[in-house]
NUDO-898972 format. One record per residue: x, y, z of N, C-alpha, C in turn; residue in three letters. Coordinates in steps of 0.02 Angstrom, whole numbers, padded with zeros to 5 digits, always signed. Layout:
XYZXYZXYZala ...
//
This chain:
+00045-00062+00000+00001+00002-00001+00046+00064-00001met +00024+00111-00037+00064+00173-00042+00056+00212+00024thr +00110+00239+00048+00112+00275+00111+00071+00340+00103glu +00027+00350+00149-00017+00413+00151+00028+00471+00176arg +00010+00533+00158+00045+00589+00179+00045+00594+00254leu -00013+00576+00287-00017+00578+00361+00035+00532+00396ala +00054+00478+00360+00099+00429+00386+00171+00450+00374glu +00186+00495+00330+00249+00522+00316+00281+00558+00377met +00344+00556+00388+00376+00601+00437+00355+00673+00421ala +00343+00710+00474+00318+00782+00459+00363+00819+00416glu +00430+00817+00426+00475+00858+00385+00481+00832+00313his +00445+00779+00296+00444+00756+00226+00382+00774+00190glu +00332+00795+00226+00269+00813+00191+00275+00876+00154arg +00243+00881+00097+00247+00941+00050+00230+01002+00085pro +00175+01004+00121+00152+01070+00150+00201+01092+00204arg +00231+01046+00247+00280+01066+00294+00344+01087+00261glu +00361+01053+00209+00425+01072+00172+00414+01141+00139arg +00353+01156+00113+00343+01219+00085+00351+01276+00140leu +00322+01263+00197+00324+01315+00251+00396+01326+00274ala +00438+01272+00275+00500+01274+00302+00552+01299+00253glu +00550+01279+00190+00601+01292+00139+00577+01335+00080his +00514+01348+00076+00489+01385+00019+00471+01340-00040gly +00431+01368-00088+00408+01325-00146+00460+01303-00192pro +00517+01342-00198+00573+01321-00241+00604+01253-00219gln +00602+01236-00161+00628+01176-00135+00590+01111-00149ala +00523+01121-00172+00484+01063-00184+00491+01040-00253leu +00487+00972-00260+00483+00941-00326+00417+00955-00360arg +00414+00946-00430+00351+00953-00462+00295+00915-00432asp +00314+00850-00417+00260+00809-00388+00234+00833-00324ala +00275+00862-00282+00257+00885-00215+00212+00948-00224glu +00229+00989-00270+00185+01050-00280+00118+01029-00310leu +00120+00977-00353+00057+00950-00381+00012+00919-00327leu +00047+00885-00279+00011+00853-00224-00026+00904-00182ala +00002+00967-00175-00032+01017-00137-00094+01042-00175leu -00091+01040-00243-00150+01060-00282-00204+01007-00277val -00183+00942-00277-00233+00888-00266-00261+00883-00197leu -00223+00907-00148-00245+00911-00076-00249+00842-00043arg -00276+00794-00073-00285+00729-00037-00288+00670-00090his -00269+00614-00068-00269+00554-00112-00337+00521-00114gly -00335+00455-00129-00395+00414-00133-00379+00344-00124asn -00421+00307-00086-00422+00232-00081-00351+00206-00071ala -00320+00232-00017-00252+00205-00004-00194+00235-00043gly -00210+00279-00082-00155+00314-00122-00150+00386-00100thr -00087+00406-00082-00077+00470-00057-00078+00523-00117ser -00091+00586-00097-00092+00639-00148-00021+00642-00185ala +00030+00631-00147+00099+00631-00181+00103+00576-00229leu +00079+00513-00216+00083+00462-00258+00038+00469-00323ala -00017+00500-00310-00061+00519-00371-00026+00569-00413met +00009+00620-00380+00042+00669-00421+00094+00641-00460ala +00137+00594-00428+00192+00566-00465+00166+00521-00524glu +00110+00490-00520+00083+00450-00573+00057+00490-00627gln +00022+00547-00606-00002+00594-00662+00057+00618-00705leu +00111+00636-00672+00168+00664-00710+00201+00611-00750leu +00206+00547-00726+00233+00495-00769+00190+00480-00827arg +00125+00476-00821+00078+00461-00874+00075+00510-00928asp +00087+00575-00910+00079+00630-00958+00143+00660-00978his +00199+00630-00957+00266+00653-00978+00289+00719-00946gly +00268+00731-00887+00285+00793-00850+00235+00848-00849gly +00253+00909-00828+00209+00960-00820+00180+00985-00890leu +00222+00993-00937+00200+01014-01003+00143+00970-01032leu +00156+00907-01026+00102+00857-01048+00040+00861-01008gly +00047+00866-00944-00010+00871-00902-00053+00939-00914leu -00018+00991-00932-00051+01051-00943-00094+01050-01006ala -00086+01003-01050-00122+00999-01114-00183+00952-01104ser -00191+00920-01049-00246+00871-01039-00311+00908-01021val -00363+00886-01051-00429+00918-01033-00456+00895-00968arg -00496+00942-00939-00521+00925-00869-00565+00863-00868ala -00604+00852-00923-00652+00792-00917-00608+00730-00928asp -00550+00731-00966-00510+00675-00973-00477+00656-00903asp -00456+00708-00866-00426+00698-00803-00476+00670-00755leu -00534+00696-00759-00586+00676-00710-00607+00602-00718ala -00593+00569-00775-00609+00499-00783-00559+00455-00751arg -00504+00482-00728-00450+00440-00698-00474+00419-00631arg -00454+00359-00609-00473+00337-00541-00446+00382-00487ala -00490+00404-00442-00470+00446-00387-00466+00520-00402gly -00482+00541-00463-00477+00612-00483-00544+00644-00470met -00588+00637-00517-00653+00668-00510-00650+00738-00533gly -00710+00773-00536-00716+00838-00563-00675+00893-00521pro -00680+00884-00455-00647+00939-00410-00571+00942-00422ala -00540+00881-00413-00464+00880-00423-00445+00898-00490lys -00484+00874-00542-00466+00892-00612-00470+00968-00623ser -00521+00997-00597-00529+01069-00606-00473+01104-00574ala -00450+01081-00514-00394+01115-00482-00333+01109-00520ser -00317+01052-00548-00256+01043-00588-00260+01087-00653val -00317+01089-00687-00319+01126-00749-00316+01202-00731val -00345+01220-00675-00342+01294-00657-00271+01312-00643ala -00233+01269-00603-00163+01283-00586-00123+01292-00650ala -00130+01243-00697-00092+01248-00760-00106+01308-00797cys -00172+01327-00797-00191+01393-00832-00163+01452-00803gln -00158+01457-00737-00129+01511-00704-00055+01518-00721leu -00019+01460-00723+00049+01461-00741+00065+01482-00813ala +00017+01464-00856+00022+01490-00929+00011+01564-00929ala -00039+01591-00892-00052+01662-00893+00006+01702-00863arg +00035+01675-00811+00095+01708-00784+00150+01715-00836ile +00163+01658-00872+00216+01656-00923+00199+01711-00977arg +00137+01712-00999+00115+01763-01046+00124+01835-01022ala +00108+01843-00958+00118+01910-00934+00189+01934-00927glu +00231+01885-00907+00300+01900-00903+00332+01916-00970gln +00304+01885-01024+00332+01901-01089+00314+01969-01111glu +00261+01997-01084+00244+02066-01101+00281+02119-01058arg +00313+02096-01005+00350+02144-00957+00414+02166-00992val +00424+02233-00992+00490+02257-01023+00550+02229-00987pro +00601+02216-01027+00666+02196-01001+00713+02256-01002val +00742+02271-00941+00783+02332-00932+00854+02306-00914val +00897+02306-00960+00968+02282-00949+01019+02329-00975arg +00998+02384-01005+01047+02434-01030+01013+02503-01032ser +01053+02553-01042+01029+02625-01045+00973+02629-01097ala +00983+02597-01159+00932+02600-01209+00863+02572-01183val +00866+02516-01141+00804+02492-01114+00775+02540-01063asp +00820+02571-01022+00796+02619-00974+00757+02678-01013val +00790+02700-01065+00756+02756-01103+00691+02735-01132ala +00685+02671-01157+00624+02648-01189+00564+02647-01140asp +00579+02631-01076+00530+02632-01024+00516+02704-01000val +00569+02741-00991+00564+02808-00960+00530+02860-01005ala +00545+02859-01073+00518+02912-01116+00445+02918-01116ile +00405+02863-01121+00334+02872-01117+00309+02900-01052pro +00348+02885-00998+00322+02908-00931+00342+02980-00916leu +00390+03004-00955+00420+03071-00936+00417+03121-00991leu +00401+03107-01050+00409+03155-01104+00360+03212-01100gln +00302+03201-01071+00252+03254-01068+00250+03287-00999his +00294+03270-00953+00291+03299-00887+00325+03365-00890val +00291+03415-00861+00310+03487-00866+00362+03506-00806arg +00360+03469-00757+00410+03484-00703+00462+03428-00699thr +00517+03440-00667+00571+03389-00664+00546+03335-00615glu +00560+03272-00637+00539+03211-00599+00596+03161-00600arg +00602+03126-00549+00653+03068-00544+00613+03006-00535val +00626+02956-00578+00598+02888-00575+00652+02836-00550leu +00629+02787-00515+00667+02728-00503+00636+02668-00541ala +00672+02633-00582+00646+02577-00612+00675+02511-00579leu +00635+02472-00546+00657+02415-00510+00652+02356-00552val +00705+02315-00558+00705+02255-00603+00720+02194-00560val +00699+02134-00583+00715+02075-00553+00785+02050-00575asp +00801+01990-00557+00868+01964-00573+00880+01955-00645gly +00825+01947-00684+00828+01935-00757+00825+01998-00795ser +00811+02052-00760+00803+02122-00792+00735+02136-00808gly +00681+02094-00792+00615+02115-00804+00592+02168-00757his +00560+02217-00782+00535+02274-00743+00482+02252-00693leu +00500+02269-00629+00446+02256-00578+00406+02320-00558arg +00438+02372-00553+00402+02439-00533+00435+02498-00565arg +00398+02545-00582+00424+02612-00599+00391+02660-00547ala +00438+02689-00508+00415+02729-00448+00443+02801-00454leu +00398+02849-00437+00418+02918-00434+00456+02932-00368thr +00515+02956-00371+00552+02968-00311+00556+03041-00291leu +00553+03085-00340+00559+03158-00325+00523+03195-00380ala +00498+03257-00356+00464+03301-00400+00496+03368-00392glu +00504+03406-00447+00532+03473-00442+00608+03480-00446gly +00642+03427-00468+00713+03429-00475+00749+03372-00450gly +00809+03362-00479+00854+03308-00452+00888+03333-00389val +00886+03291-00336+00915+03310-00276+00966+03255-00260ser +01029+03268-00275+01081+03217-00259+01096+03213-00184pro +01047+03193-00144+01056+03193-00069+01051+03121-00044ser +01077+03108+00013+01073+03043+00044+01002+03017+00052pro +00954+03061+00059+00887+03041+00069+00859+03013+00003gly +00874+03042-00050+00849+03016-00116+00884+02952-00133val +00944+02946-00118+00984+02883-00133+00950+02829-00089val +00941+02843-00026+00910+02795+00022+00842+02773-00007arg +00802+02822-00030+00739+02803-00057+00739+02756-00117asp +00791+02769-00159+00798+02727-00219+00816+02655-00199val +00861+02646-00152+00885+02582-00129+00827+02544-00093leu +00792+02586-00050+00739+02555-00010+00682+02529-00056thr +00663+02567-00108+00613+02546-00158+00631+02480-00191ala +00696+02474-00212+00717+02413-00248+00716+02358-00198ala +00739+02365-00140+00741+02308-00092+00673+02286-00069leu +00628+02338-00060+00558+02326-00039+00522+02284-00090his +00532+02298-00154+00496+02262-00212+00536+02200-00232his +00583+02178-00191+00620+02116-00207+00659+02121-00272gly +00683+02177-00291+00720+02184-00351+00790+02155-00347gly +00814+02143-00405+00884+02121-00408+00931+02176-00435gly +00897+02231-00461+00935+02286-00489+00886+02345-00493gly +00918+02398-00513+00878+02459-00521+00913+02507-00570leu +00869+02554-00598+00892+02607-00642+00860+02673-00620ala +00888+02729-00642+00858+02792-00625+00848+02830-00693val +00795+02871-00695+00778+02915-00753+00753+02977-00730ala +00776+03030-00756+00749+03098-00741+00737+03138-00800ser +00693+03187-00802+00675+03225-00857+00701+03296-00854asn +00712+03324-00914+00732+03394-00920+00681+03431-00962his +00636+03463-00928+00581+03499-00967+00604+03553-01013pro +00665+03578-01002+00692+03632-01049+00710+03606-01114asp +00705+03542-01129+00718+03517-01194+00791+03495-01208gly +00834+03500-01157+00907+03478-01166+00919+03416-01130asp +00930+03361-01159+00940+03299-01125+01007+03292-01093pro +01053+03335-01105+01120+03328-01083+01122+03325-01007ala +01160+03277-00976+01165+03266-00903+01193+03330-00871pro +01166+03344-00811+01190+03400-00771+01234+03372-00717arg +01267+03416-00681+01306+03395-00627+01269+03357-00572glu +01206+03380-00560+01164+03351-00508+01143+03278-00533ala +01131+03269-00597+01122+03204-00623+01179+03157-00611asp +01240+03183-00628+01298+03142-00621+01311+03121-00548arg +01304+03171-00505+01318+03153-00429+01268+03102-00404val +01202+03107-00428+01149+03061-00406+01165+02992-00438leu +01180+02987-00500+01198+02922-00532+01255+02889-00497ala +01306+02925-00480+01365+02894-00449+01349+02872-00378glu +01309+02912-00343+01294+02891-00274+01245+02830-00272ala +01199+02829-00320+01156+02772-00326+01193+02708-00347val +01239+02716-00394+01286+02660-00414+01322+02629-00359ser +01352+02675-00313+01390+02656-00260+01343+02619-00204ala +01287+02652-00196+01239+02625-00142+01213+02552-00164gly +01198+02547-00228+01175+02484-00257+01225+02428-00246ala +01287+02445-00259+01342+02395-00253+01349+02376-00176ala +01337+02423-00135+01346+02409-00062+01294+02361-00032ser +01234+02357-00065+01180+02315-00042+01167+02254-00090val +01214+02245-00138+01211+02186-00183+01158+02196-00241gly +01142+02256-00258+01096+02267-00315+01138+02288-00376leu +01111+02268-00435+01142+02288-00502+01117+02358-00521arg +01164+02404-00537+01141+02466-00558+01143+02468-00635phe +01084+02472-00666+01082+02471-00740+01107+02534-00771val +01088+02592-00737+01110+02656-00765+01062+02710-00752gly +01079+02772-00770+01038+02830-00760+01033+02864-00827his +00972+02880-00849+00966+02917-00913+00925+02982-00898val +00937+03031-00942+00901+03094-00936+00864+03101-00999thr +00797+03124-00989+00750+03126-01042+00729+03196-01057val +00723+03217-01119+00692+03283-01138+00649+03267-01200ala +00583+03266-01188+00539+03244-01243+00556+03172-01263gly +00570+03162-01325+00588+03095-01351+00667+03089-01356arg +00700+03138-01335+00773+03137-01336+00799+03108-01265leu +00855+03078-01267+00882+03052-01203+00955+03050-01206trp +00988+03046-01149+01060+03040-01145+01075+02995-01082asp +01130+02965-01082+01153+02923-01027+01198+02965-00980glu +01188+02958-00916+01230+02992-00868+01293+02952-00856val +01349+02979-00864+01410+02944-00851+01423+02933-00782pro +01455+02873-00764+01469+02856-00695+01543+02843-00690val +01580+02882-00645+01648+02873-00632+01658+02816-00587arg +01722+02788-00584+01734+02732-00543+01732+02745-00468arg +01751+02804-00444+01749+02821-00374+01699+02878-00360arg +01640+02856-00341+01582+02906-00330+01603+02951-00271pro +01585+03016-00279+01594+03061-00222+01545+03045-00164pro +01565+03059-00104+01522+03049-00046+01474+03107-00041ala +01411+03088-00023+01362+03141-00012+01358+03157+00062leu +01352+03221+00075+01344+03238+00147+01324+03307+00158gly 
//
Protein backbone atom coordinates (compact mmCIF):
# COMPACT_ATOMS: atom_id res chain seq x y z
CA MET A 1 0.00 0.00 0.00
CA THR A 2 1.26 3.47 -0.82
CA GLU A 3 2.28 5.56 2.17
CA ARG A 4 -0.26 8.25 3.03
CA LEU A 5 0.90 11.81 3.61
CA ALA A 6 -0.33 11.56 7.21
CA GLU A 7 2.00 8.59 7.73
CA MET A 8 5.06 10.39 6.35
CA ALA A 9 7.52 12.03 8.71
CA GLU A 10 6.34 15.61 9.23
CA HIS A 11 9.49 17.12 7.72
CA GLU A 12 8.92 15.08 4.54
CA ARG A 13 5.35 16.25 3.88
CA PRO A 14 4.98 18.77 1.03
CA ARG A 15 3.04 21.33 3.08
CA GLU A 16 5.56 21.31 5.90
CA ARG A 17 8.47 21.44 3.46
CA LEU A 18 6.83 24.39 1.71
CA ALA A 19 6.49 26.27 5.00
CA GLU A 20 10.05 25.53 6.07
CA HIS A 21 11.99 25.79 2.80
CA GLY A 22 9.76 27.70 0.37
CA PRO A 23 8.15 26.52 -2.90
CA GLN A 24 11.46 26.46 -4.80
CA ALA A 25 12.61 23.50 -2.68
CA LEU A 26 9.67 21.28 -3.66
CA ARG A 27 9.70 18.83 -6.55
CA ASP A 28 7.04 19.10 -9.28
CA ALA A 29 5.18 16.13 -7.76
CA GLU A 30 5.14 17.74 -4.32
CA LEU A 31 3.70 20.98 -5.65
CA LEU A 32 1.10 19.05 -7.63
CA ALA A 33 0.21 17.06 -4.50
CA LEU A 34 -0.62 20.34 -2.75
CA VAL A 35 -2.97 21.20 -5.63
CA LEU A 36 -4.65 17.77 -5.34
CA ARG A 37 -4.86 18.21 -1.53
CA HIS A 38 -5.65 14.55 -0.74
CA GLY A 39 -5.39 11.12 -2.27
CA ASN A 40 -7.89 8.32 -2.63
CA ALA A 41 -8.41 4.69 -1.64
CA GLY A 42 -5.04 4.06 -0.05
CA THR A 43 -3.10 6.26 -2.46
CA SER A 44 -1.54 9.46 -1.17
CA ALA A 45 -1.83 12.79 -2.98
CA LEU A 46 1.92 12.64 -3.58
CA ALA A 47 1.68 9.19 -5.19
CA MET A 48 -1.21 10.38 -7.38
CA ALA A 49 0.81 13.41 -8.42
CA GLU A 50 3.83 11.30 -9.32
CA GLN A 51 1.66 8.96 -11.40
CA LEU A 52 0.00 11.85 -13.22
CA LEU A 53 3.37 13.28 -14.18
CA ARG A 54 4.66 9.89 -15.35
CA ASP A 55 1.55 9.18 -17.42
CA HIS A 56 1.60 12.57 -19.16
CA GLY A 57 5.33 13.07 -19.57
CA GLY A 58 5.74 15.84 -17.00
CA LEU A 59 4.17 19.22 -16.40
CA LEU A 60 3.97 20.29 -20.06
CA GLY A 61 2.08 17.17 -21.00
CA LEU A 62 -0.23 17.44 -18.01
CA ALA A 63 -1.01 21.07 -18.88
CA SER A 64 -2.44 19.98 -22.25
CA VAL A 65 -4.92 17.44 -20.80
CA ARG A 66 -8.61 18.37 -20.74
CA ALA A 67 -10.42 18.52 -17.40
CA ASP A 68 -12.99 15.90 -18.41
CA ASP A 69 -10.21 13.48 -19.43
CA LEU A 70 -8.49 13.95 -16.07
CA ALA A 71 -11.78 13.51 -14.24
CA ARG A 72 -12.18 10.00 -15.66
CA ARG A 73 -8.99 8.82 -13.94
CA ALA A 74 -9.45 6.73 -10.82
CA GLY A 75 -9.39 8.92 -7.73
CA MET A 76 -9.51 12.22 -9.61
CA GLY A 77 -13.08 13.34 -10.22
CA PRO A 78 -14.30 16.81 -11.24
CA ALA A 79 -12.93 18.76 -8.25
CA LYS A 80 -9.31 17.56 -8.43
CA SER A 81 -9.31 17.80 -12.23
CA ALA A 82 -10.60 21.36 -12.14
CA SER A 83 -7.90 22.31 -9.61
CA VAL A 84 -5.12 20.86 -11.77
CA VAL A 85 -6.38 22.52 -14.96
CA ALA A 86 -6.82 25.85 -13.15
CA ALA A 87 -3.27 25.69 -11.74
CA CYS A 88 -1.84 24.94 -15.19
CA GLN A 89 -3.81 27.80 -16.74
CA LEU A 90 -2.59 30.23 -14.08
CA ALA A 91 1.00 29.20 -14.83
CA ALA A 92 0.42 29.78 -18.55
CA ARG A 93 -1.03 33.23 -17.88
CA ILE A 94 1.91 34.14 -15.66
CA ARG A 95 4.31 33.17 -18.46
CA ALA A 96 2.31 35.24 -20.97
CA GLU A 97 2.31 38.24 -18.65
CA GLN A 98 6.06 37.94 -18.06
CA GLU A 99 6.66 37.98 -21.81
CA ARG A 100 4.88 41.35 -22.01
CA VAL A 101 6.93 42.88 -19.20
CA PRO A 102 9.76 45.14 -20.47
CA VAL A 103 13.32 43.93 -20.00
CA VAL A 104 15.68 46.61 -18.64
CA ARG A 105 19.32 45.63 -19.02
CA SER A 106 20.91 48.67 -20.64
CA ALA A 107 20.60 52.44 -20.91
CA VAL A 108 18.64 51.98 -24.15
CA ASP A 109 16.11 49.83 -22.29
CA VAL A 110 15.88 52.40 -19.49
CA ALA A 111 15.13 55.11 -22.08
CA ASP A 112 12.49 52.96 -23.79
CA VAL A 113 10.61 52.64 -20.50
CA ALA A 114 11.23 56.17 -19.21
CA ILE A 115 10.41 58.25 -22.31
CA PRO A 116 6.67 57.42 -22.37
CA LEU A 117 6.49 58.13 -18.63
CA LEU A 118 8.40 61.42 -18.70
CA GLN A 119 8.19 63.07 -22.11
CA HIS A 120 5.04 65.09 -21.36
CA VAL A 121 5.84 65.93 -17.73
CA ARG A 122 6.22 69.71 -17.30
CA THR A 123 8.16 69.63 -14.03
CA GLU A 124 11.39 67.79 -13.24
CA ARG A 125 10.78 64.26 -11.99
CA VAL A 126 13.02 61.40 -10.90
CA LEU A 127 11.96 57.79 -11.45
CA ALA A 128 13.37 54.55 -10.09
CA LEU A 129 12.96 51.46 -12.27
CA VAL A 130 13.14 48.30 -10.16
CA VAL A 131 14.04 45.11 -12.05
CA ASP A 132 14.32 41.47 -11.05
CA GLY A 133 17.37 39.27 -11.44
CA SER A 134 16.58 38.67 -15.11
CA GLY A 135 16.09 42.36 -15.86
CA HIS A 136 12.29 42.27 -16.07
CA LEU A 137 10.71 45.48 -14.87
CA ARG A 138 8.94 45.13 -11.52
CA ARG A 139 8.05 48.72 -10.66
CA ALA A 140 8.44 52.26 -11.98
CA LEU A 141 8.31 54.59 -8.98
CA THR A 142 8.36 58.37 -8.69
CA LEU A 143 11.09 59.36 -6.23
CA ALA A 144 11.19 63.13 -6.49
CA GLU A 145 9.30 66.02 -8.04
CA GLY A 146 10.63 69.47 -8.83
CA GLY A 147 14.25 68.65 -9.51
CA VAL A 148 17.06 66.16 -9.07
CA SER A 149 18.29 66.17 -5.50
CA PRO A 150 21.61 64.31 -5.15
CA SER A 151 21.08 63.86 -1.42
CA PRO A 152 21.49 60.88 0.90
CA GLY A 153 17.71 60.84 1.36
CA VAL A 154 16.97 60.36 -2.33
CA VAL A 155 19.65 57.67 -2.64
CA ARG A 156 18.22 55.89 0.39
CA ASP A 157 14.73 56.05 -1.12
CA VAL A 158 15.97 54.52 -4.39
CA LEU A 159 17.66 51.61 -2.63
CA THR A 160 14.77 51.08 -0.22
CA ALA A 161 12.29 50.94 -3.12
CA ALA A 162 14.35 48.32 -4.93
CA LEU A 163 14.82 46.16 -1.85
CA HIS A 164 11.19 46.51 -0.77
CA HIS A 165 9.94 45.24 -4.13
CA GLY A 166 12.35 42.30 -4.19
CA GLY A 167 14.42 43.71 -7.01
CA GLY A 168 17.74 42.40 -8.19
CA GLY A 169 18.69 45.71 -9.75
CA LEU A 170 17.57 49.23 -10.46
CA ALA A 171 17.87 52.15 -12.83
CA VAL A 172 17.19 55.87 -12.53
CA ALA A 173 15.58 58.23 -15.03
CA SER A 174 15.03 61.97 -14.78
CA ASN A 175 13.52 64.48 -17.18
CA HIS A 176 14.67 67.90 -18.38
CA PRO A 177 11.59 69.94 -19.34
CA ASP A 178 13.82 72.61 -20.91
CA GLY A 179 14.37 70.31 -23.90
CA ASP A 180 18.09 69.61 -23.36
CA PRO A 181 18.76 65.96 -22.45
CA ALA A 182 22.44 66.53 -21.63
CA PRO A 183 23.23 65.34 -18.09
CA ARG A 184 23.81 68.01 -15.49
CA GLU A 185 26.15 67.89 -12.53
CA ALA A 186 23.28 66.99 -10.19
CA ASP A 187 22.40 64.05 -12.47
CA ARG A 188 26.01 62.83 -12.40
CA VAL A 189 26.31 63.07 -8.63
CA LEU A 190 23.01 61.20 -8.15
CA ALA A 191 23.96 58.47 -10.64
CA GLU A 192 27.31 57.90 -8.97
CA ALA A 193 25.81 57.84 -5.49
CA VAL A 194 23.07 55.39 -6.49
CA SER A 195 25.64 53.19 -8.28
CA ALA A 196 27.80 53.05 -5.16
CA GLY A 197 24.81 52.45 -2.90
CA ALA A 198 23.48 49.67 -5.10
CA ALA A 199 26.85 47.91 -5.02
CA SER A 200 26.93 48.16 -1.24
CA VAL A 201 23.64 46.26 -0.85
CA GLY A 202 24.17 43.74 -3.66
CA LEU A 203 21.94 45.35 -6.30
CA ARG A 204 22.88 45.75 -9.96
CA PHE A 205 22.83 49.36 -11.18
CA VAL A 206 21.64 49.41 -14.79
CA GLY A 207 22.21 53.11 -15.31
CA HIS A 208 20.74 56.60 -15.22
CA VAL A 209 19.27 58.34 -18.25
CA THR A 210 18.03 61.89 -18.70
CA VAL A 211 15.00 62.52 -20.89
CA ALA A 212 13.86 65.62 -22.80
CA GLY A 213 10.78 64.88 -24.86
CA ARG A 214 11.78 61.90 -27.00
CA LEU A 215 15.49 62.70 -26.71
CA TRP A 216 17.63 61.08 -24.06
CA ASP A 217 21.20 60.77 -22.86
CA GLU A 218 23.07 58.45 -20.53
CA VAL A 219 24.58 59.85 -17.35
CA PRO A 220 28.25 58.84 -17.06
CA VAL A 221 29.38 57.16 -13.85
CA ARG A 222 32.97 57.45 -12.69
CA ARG A 223 34.69 54.63 -10.84
CA ARG A 224 35.00 56.43 -7.49
CA PRO A 225 31.70 58.12 -6.62
CA PRO A 226 31.91 61.19 -4.42
CA ALA A 227 30.42 60.97 -0.93
CA LEU A 228 27.21 62.84 -0.26
CA GLY A 229 26.91 64.76 2.93
